[in-house]
C-alpha positions, 0 to 999 in steps of 0.5 A: 224134760229133767229128771226132777220134773219128770219125776214129779210129774211121775209122782203126781200120776202115781199118786193120783193113781193112788188116790183114785184107788184110795177114793174109791175104797174110801167112797165104799168106806164112807157109805157104809160108814154114812150108812152107819153114822151121819157124822162122818157126812162132813168128812164124806164132802171135804174128801170129795172136794180134794178128790174133786181138786186132784182131778181138776189138777190132773185134767190141768196138767195133761192140758199144759202138757198138750200147750207149747206157748206161755201165753197160752199156759198162763190164760190156761191156768188162770181160768182154772184158777178162777173157776175151780179154786174160787179165787176171785182174782188171779195175776201173772207176771212174766220175768223179762230174761233181758231186764229182770222186771216182771211185767203182768202177762196174764189175768182174770177178766174183772177188770173194766177196760181202762182198769184192765189197761193200767193193770196190764202196764204193770212193772215190778222192777228187779231191785223191788223190795218185793222180790228179796222178800220172795226169795227170803220168804217160806214160799209165799207171802200174804198181804192184808191191811191187818197183817201190816206188811209194806210190801206192794203198796204200791201196787194195791189200788192199781191191783184192784186187790185189798188182801192177796197171797204172792208165789214165786213160780220156777227157781226160787232164786229167780222165779220165772213167774210170779202168781197174785191171788186174792179178793176185791176190796169189796169182799173181806173173807179171803183173808179169814178163809187163808188163815183159818183153812189149810186146805186153802193154802195147800190147793195153793200151793198144789197149783203152783207146783203143778204150774211151776213144773209145766213152766220150767218144762216148756221153757226148757223145751223151748231152749233144747227147741232153739238150740237144736234149731240153731245147731240145724241152721248152722249145719245148713249154713255150713254145708251151703258154705262148703258146697257153694265157697268159691274158694277150696276148703277140705280135711286131709290125714297127717300122712296125706289123703283127701278127707273131704273136700267141696267141689270147689277145691276139685275144680281148682285141682281140675277134677270133675268132683270131689268124689273123684279128687278123694279117690285118686289122690292118695299122697297129696305131697307127692301128687299136689305139690309141685315142690313136695319139700315145702309140703314137709316145710308146712308141717315145720311152720305148724309144730306146737298146734300153730296154724299157718296162714297165707303159705303160697305155694305151686299145686299140679292139676289133673292135666299135669299145668302149675298154679299158684295157691295160697294156703290157710291150714288148721291143725286138730291134735287129740288130748296126747297131743297126736295130730289127727287131721288138717282143715285147710283152705285154699285160694286160686292166686294164679292170675294175680301171680301172673299180674304181680309178675307183670307189674314187676315187669311193667315197674321195672320197664317204667323205671327205666321209661322214667330214668330215660325220661328224668334224663331227657328232662334234666337236659330239657331242663338245663336247655331252658335255664341256658335259655333263659339265662341266655334271654336275660343276658339278651335282655339286659344287653339290649337294655343297655345297648339301647338306653345308651343311646337313649341317655345321649338323645335325652340328655342332650335334649334336656341341656339343649333346652337350657339355651335361651337363645334357641327359636321357637322351630328349634326348641319344639324339634328338641320337644319331639326328640324329647317325646319320641326318646320317651316313647321308645324307652316307654316301649324298652320298658314294656319288654322288660316289664313282660320278662320281670312279670314272667319271672314272677319278680313284680311285687305290689307296692300298697299306697294312699293316694287321691283316686278322683285327683288321678283320674284328673289327671289321666284326663287332662293328659290325654285331653290333648291328643283327644282334642287333636283327632276332634273326639270327646273325652268324657269322664262320669262318676269320680264324684262318689268315689271316696277320696283317698284309697289304697293300692299300687298307685303305680300299677294302677295308673300304668293300668289305665294310661294303657287302656285309655291310650289303646282307646285314643288310638284306635277310635277316629270319629265319636269319642272315649267315655271313661265310667268309675264307681266303687261296688261292693261298698263298705266301711273300709274296702271296696271294688273299684270298677273302671270302664273304658268305651271307645267308637274306635274300629273294635275287635272280632270274637276270635281276637278277644283273647288275644289281646291279653297275650304278650306280643300278640296284635289284633287286625286293627293293631297290626294296621295302627303304628307303634306299640309292641303288643304287651300292654293289655298283657302287662295290665291284666296282669296288674289288675289279677295282681291287685286282686281284681281282672280285665275283661273286654266286650267289643264288636268289629266295627262297633268299638270296644268296653274294657272293664278294669275290677280291682279290689280297693281299702279306704285311706285318709289323707295324713298317709299321703306321701308328699312329693317334691316338685320337679326342679330346673336347677341353675347351680350350686348355691354360693357359700359351700366347697365346691364337692370334687365329682370323678366320672367313670364311663368308657362311653364318650357320648354318656360321659360327655353328657354327664361331665357337661351337666355337672360342670354346667351345675358347678362342679369340678369334675374329671373323667375316667374311660376305664375301672383302672384309670377311675382307681388311679385318679381317686388315689391321686385327686380324692374326689368326694362323688364318683358316677361308675358306669358297670360295663368298662373294659380293662377293669369293671365298675364292681371291681374298681368300687370294690378297689376304691372302698377298700383303699386308704381313703376309700371308704369316705368316697360316696360310689353311684352306679350308672348302669343301662340294664333294665333288670331288677335283679341286677340292681339288686346285685349292684346294691348288694355289691356296695355301691351307695346308690343306683341309677338306670341310664337313660337318666334325668339331670334332676335324679343325677343332681338329687342323688348328689345332694342327698349324699354329699349334702350340697344345695342349689339355686333353682327357678322356683326359688319362691315356690312351694316345693310339694305339690298342690292339695289335689283339689286344685283343679286346672281348668280354663274357667278356674284359671279366669276366676283366680287370675284374671285376663291379664296374667293369661294372655301374659302366659299364652303368650309365652307358651305359645312362643316356647320361651321357656324362660319367659313361661317360667317368669309369668308362672312365677308372678302366678305363683306369688298370686296363687300359689296353689295354681301356680305350683301345678302350672310350673309342675306342668312346665317343668315337664315340658308338656306344653301342650297340655299348658296350651290346652288350658290357656287357649281361649276357645277352651274357656267355656270347657272344664274338665267333665266330672 
């Protein structure tokens, strides 16, 4: 209780006591006066009322001193005001310390339940003008209709009062509570009683003053109680932390004695209790510090009153063992700046230091290991790169060595097929040689392709092509083989495919050839079904799904994954003839490059089903490239200058083949056996075009080309490279060196002649002068039924006889007649003939195939 409140209470008590004494005296006097004079009777009644009021206030004060909760105090005050002071309405508003608003906390019991709920929910905001008016008023406000004050108009009806008084309780500037007393709307005497009787206001003032004092005392006591409780809790919490902390907490004198410490400090330093540590330690610097100068360093760090945090230092335990601790020190100084004591916290970091030291040692060991391993890996990498280079060199050499004789085999077989005097038997033998050479070239290309795939040098080339035509072409291609083996070959679903799609046509064709070829190879009875569909079909794209199902030997479950591994073959594959074991590995790689995959479902002895899925976009026929028909060139067209051609090739077989081809065509040809001879002939003879082999003795083709290109007239000479290498990067290097074109062995005569036409502008005479030079429209479907309807039996019989006799000239003559009548069919048939695919031609014109057609 503050002095003012105590003094007020004492004054009230003294005043009450004095009044009691005065009452007794006055009572005696009044009685004497009443007996003496009746006029004093009214005064006696007033005095009795005052005495009764003071007695009631005294009793209220004593009662309030026994209460400790504000709701109880307000409830008691309401009861006193209504019972002893005669007020019809009494309400208390209590201030919320957080918001500053005033909310009703107690009221008399006059209100009905619904009205009471409404009144008890009433809040006076801290911004309300009423509060400012209270601060400016002498201590209370009167509100009546007659006085016309605008305050509390918003609350009048809700309070159920017509006239009222408002008193601030507690601090006048910021009252703890507001006391509101008044009358009900039915009683109009309240205002008159207040105005006509000063005792009424005095009674209210006394009551408000007593209540203000009680409220302030209770608030003060409550705050003191809370503060003491908080202090008690803080001390208990600190004591708990101090006693139970796993960290050492201590106080020391500047001289080096422990003032206090917790059990953790004693335990860390090896003592049984804090008391033992304090008792035996008189000089911390020499008894605890392993190196006493470290404590002096610590004091130097604390100059100007700064804390020291995380100071690592070695301490001695009671048994003499050494530990590492982490110290944090806070110094306390007096007003004069003298150091009084030190508060400290210490952590035992011995294990951490050991771990750090071990980690450093392990790190050093690891660095050595990493360095050694790096050296080993570097050596391994160099060895791998060397092996890779050796592999590339080996593949390049093997490609050269294999392609060179193939060049002669395929080239001479092509030249020999020009001879019209060949017998059918010899022509068939040449076809066999050519097919065998093409098969061998396919095997070589597979090996080189898998090498490019491993080196990640394969790229996707997106083109627009006719998808149904591709499947029909493949069906026709394999029909001869399946018919020979008496197998069914079904093609289902192409009628539902979009006609034009965009993807890598060459890779899709290669995948499908591998899948179908695989099925035909391992199937002896039954047949092969090719099912196609477009799933996830949208306006612009879809997923092309192709299933190739066969009734062949099948594959065991344990061997399924081997199918897609390079150079691996299944048991059935090893029993078959031919193949490198690369086809499926290449096909799956291509499928994944095209956004899909190949899966296999197979059971041994029951057949296999390969499923291809790739993403495709839908295309337009305007995006299809025009393809040139293969040409059987007979010679140079008349009326043009004969170009001079130099062939530089060290191998006689390749050189003589190319010289003979160019000579027969009509070119003026010379030959050189190495690069040096080529440079000399070029300087003397000035050729228009040079075919330059890359690998030659004395001077290789690259050096010879550079020498020629830098000579006086060399820039006008076109130089095309000849190489047996199959490596794409070698081709890029050759073109980058300055060659005008590039041909890989084994070459085809059409490729040689077309390159020369492109660079020299020459024109040729060929066997298809009257035939359109582009492929027929993809809807030019070739079936026996279609040929019968378009050509009739006479032309078909003539073509059948020519094909059966393997007479090239006669066959081409019949095809020229067909082209005049049906250009589309004639061009397609002539394309097949120029590809020397006589098996396919025979399958189309054989009479026993008359009712067969490509299955859609």
